[in-house]
N, C-alpha and C positions, 0 to 999 in steps of 0.2 A: 446711508449705508449702515446696516446693523452688524454688530460684532458677532451675533449668533451664527451667521452663515459660515464663519470660520471655525465654529465648534461643531459643525455638522457631523453627526455620528459619534461624538465624543461620549455623551451620556449613555448611549446605547452600548458602547464598548465597555464602559465601566460596569454597567449593570450585568452584562454577560460575564465579565471577568469575576465579578463578585459572586455570581451564582455558580460558576464552574471552576474557578481558580486557575484557569488557563492563562497563558501569556498572550499579548497582542501578536497577531500574525504579521508577516513581512508586508503583506498587501495593506493591512490596516495602518502600519507605521508609514508606509509610502504615501498613503492618502493624507496622513497628518503633515508630512513634508510638503506635499503639493499645496495644502491649505496654507501652510506657513509662507511658501513662495508667493501665493496669490495675495496674502495679507500684506507682505512687504511691497509687492508691486502696486498695491492700492494705497500705500502710504500710511498704514495704521501703525500705531506705537506698539512695540513689542511688550513694553511694560503693561499696557492696557490689556493686551491679548492674554498674557500670562495671568493677570488678575481675574479675567473672566473664566479662564480654565480652572483656576482654584475655586472660584465661586460655584462653577458647575460640579466640581469634585465634591464640594461640601453638600450640595443638593442631592448628589447621587450616593452619598456615603452609606455603606451597607450597615444594616442593623444586626446581621448575623455574626456571632463570634467567629473569629478565625479568618474572616474574609478580608479584614483590613490590610493584611500583608500583601495579598494578591492585588488589591486595588491600588495600594501605594506603588507597587512595582509597575503596574500598568500606567499609572499617572506619570511616573518618572519617565518611562519609555515613550509615552505619547507626547508629553510636553517637550522632551528632548528632541524627538523627531520633528515636531512642529517648529521649534527654535532652529534646528538645523536647516530646514527648508527656508525659513525666514532669512537666516544668515547667508545661505547660498544665493538667494535672490539679491541680497544686499551686495555681495561680492560681485555678482554679475553686473549690477547697476553701476558699481564703482568702475569696473573694467570698461563698460560701455562709455561712461563719462570720461574716463581717461583717454579712450580712443577718440572720442569726439573732440576733446580738448587738443589732443595732439594733431588731429586733422585740421582743426581751426588754426593752430599756431603755424603749421606748415603753409596753409593758404595765406595767412596774414603776412608772413615774412617773405613769401615768394610771389605774392600778388597773383596767384593762379586762379582765384575764384572771382565770380561776378561781384563787383564792388558793392552793389546794392544788397545782394544776398549776404556778403561778408559783413556788412554793417549790421544787418539783422542778427546774425549769429554772434557778433561781438558783444551785443547787449547782454547776452546770457553769461558772458564772462566779465561783465563789469566795465566794458569799454564803450565809449560813445565816439565812434569814428568820425562824426561830423566835426569834432574838435581837433585841434592840432595835437600831435603826440611826438614824443622824443624817445629814443631807444638807447639804452646803455648795454654794452656787451663786455663781459669779463672772461678772460682766458687765464686759467690757472695752470699749475704744473701737471695736471692730469685732465683727462676728458671727464665730463660730468653728464649724468642723465637725471631724469626726474626722481629717481630713487636715491640719489646721493644725499648723505646727511647735510652736505653743504647747503643745498637749496632749501632744506627745511630750516636750517639755522638762519640763513639770510631772510627767508620769508617771515619767520617768527620775529626777527628784529624789525623788519619793515612794518608788520602789523602792530607791534607794540608801540612803535614811534608814531605812525600815521593813521592806524586804524583802516577804515574803508575809504581809500583814496582813489579808487578806480585804477589800481596798479596791477599789472599782469607780470608774474614772474614765471619763467620757463627755462628750458634748456634746448639748445639746438646745435647739432654737430659738435657736442662736447663743450659748448660755451654756455655760461650763465647769461640770461637775457632779461632785462627789465624794461617794460613798456609803461610809460607814465604820461599824463597830460602835459602838454608842452609848456604850460605856465607854472608847473610845479618842479622847478629845477632842484629844489631842496631834496626831493624824493630821490632823484638820480644821483645827487651828490652823496646822500646817505647810503644808497645802494653801493656806490663805488667804494666807500669806506668799509662797509660790512663785507663786501665780496673780497676786497683786498686782504682783510684780516682773516676771513674764514678759509680762504684758499691758500694761505701761507705765501702771500706775495703775488697775487695775480696782477695783470695789467688790465685796466678798464678803459674803454673808449666810449665816448658819448657823442651821439649824432645830434644834429640840429633839430629843433621842433619843425615838423612839416605838417601841413593841413590836409584834411580829408581822409577818406578811406585808404588811399594809396600813400599817405604820409608815413605810415608806420614802416612799410618796406623801404621807402626812400631813406628814412633816418637810420634804419637797420643797416642798409648797405653803406651809408656814410660811416657808421661806427666800425664796420668791418674794414673798410678802407683805411680808417685812422689807425686801427691796430696794425695793419700791414705797413703803413708808412712809419709808424713809431719803431717797428722792428728794423726796417731798412735804414732808418736814420740813426739807429742806436740810441734813441732817447732814453733817459733815465727815469723820467716822470712815471709814477704808477698810474696816473689818470691823464688821459689825453682827450682833447675835445676837437671835434671836426672844425669848429669855427676858428680854432687857433692854427690849423694846418692847411688852410685853404690855398696859401701861396704855393705849396709844394706840387699839387696837381697842375697848377698853372705852369710851373717851371718845366714839367715833363710832358706837357700837352704835345709839344713838337719833340718827340724823342730823338729824332735824328739830329736836330739842331743842338739839343743838349749834349748828345754824344760827341758832336764835333767840338763843342766848347770844352768838354772834359779832356778830350785828347789834345786839343790845341794848348790849353792852359796848363794841364797837369801831366800830359804824356811824358815830358822830359824827366819827370821824377822817377820813372822806371830805370833810369840810368844810375841812380844813387846806389851806394852799397846797402844791401838789404832790401832793395826794391822800393816801390812807391809807397807802400802802406805806412811805414813809420813816419815819413814826412807828411803824408796825407793826414794822419792822425794828429800830428803836431799842428798843422793848419787848423784842423777842426777845433781842437781845444783852444788854440790861440784866439780864434774868432768868438768861441763861446765865452771866453774870459774877458770879452770886451777889448781885445788887443792889448791886454795888460800882461807884460812878460812875466812878472813875478807870480801872478796868479796862475797863469798857464803852466809855468815851471812846477809850481806846487802840485797841480792836478796831474801832471805827467811824472811826478817824482823825479824831476831833473833839477840841476842847478840852473840858475838864470844864465850863466855863461854857456852851458850846454844847449839851452833853448835858443839863445842868440845865435849860436853856431848853426843850428838846424835852419833857422830862418834865413841866415845868410846863404846857406847851401841851396835852399829853395830859390832864392833870388838868382843865384848863379845859374841854376839849371833851367829855370823857366823865363828868366828875364823880367819877372814881376816881383816887386818888393811888397811883402805882406804889410809892412808898416806904412806904405804910401797909400793915402786915401784914393788916389787915382787908379791904383791897381787892386785895392782891397776888394771892391765890389765884384770884379771879375773873378778873382780867386775864390771868394766865399761862395759865389753862385756855382762855380765849377765844383767846389768841394761838396756842396749839397747835391748837385747832379751826380757826382761820383757815387755817393751813398745810395741815392735813389736807383741808380742803374747797376749797382753792385760792382763797380769798377774799383780796384784793378783785378779782383777775383774773377770777374767775367770780362771777356774781351768784348769790346764795343765795335 
């Protein structure tokens, strides 16, 4: 492919301008724009094209005095129009690439495309879906899209740290999403750290590595579920992992049975002054503190005596002693179930 085809009519234009002193017409400039678009579509370097324009200008340089100004004005207009067309084609290519990327991410995370075709498209974006992949999802104080400075900041940090590691960074429904090979846990750990810092305290959930083309959507859904679980349980950890929360979906698999346990074990707490919530929170912190009264009192900003009074009150109302190992498991399971089911704020 020769560069000369993209200079078609350029020398003739300069010759006529040199002879007559006229300016390039609108049609002539539009022709230059069209050639610029064609050159961009064909993948030629703009630097090379401008150099050839300047070489053609030198060859066609007028010998007559006074014609140089007209020719220089024509060169400026013609090259500017050519570059404008080139840039217009580049912008269109970027928009098309962004649209294709967005469509691919939608299909990847929703599993709506033929898996074989999806695997072929994934290679274009650096993913080999024959391998296992894991997904991390970050939710910040605001919704993010692909134009948000946060995603560029996190992407730059990932590239600087890991280079080309077949990592896909994207946004979906206001969340930051990172897809990485399943055997590169350090990538998702670093993403979680960077996302937490860049979004001013986001929570990040990490799904488990899952194999095959459908593994990405499975890990993504696990990460979303982990985010939801962390919120319902009131977890403080900025990073939660699906593998660490597997017991909770098991506990709520039979929702009616769990609701019955919550009402049976904790329902009497509604008869306390101030309702069930303060005593429910006391149990929650007491269990999180390893059933150590002093530590639980510190976390609740209570005196140990006040905490002991609350535990005694719970014993009186429910008939179950939180300090008794035979009662502890039932109460702790019921507390977890209450958080998962939104009780007592929601009636069961």
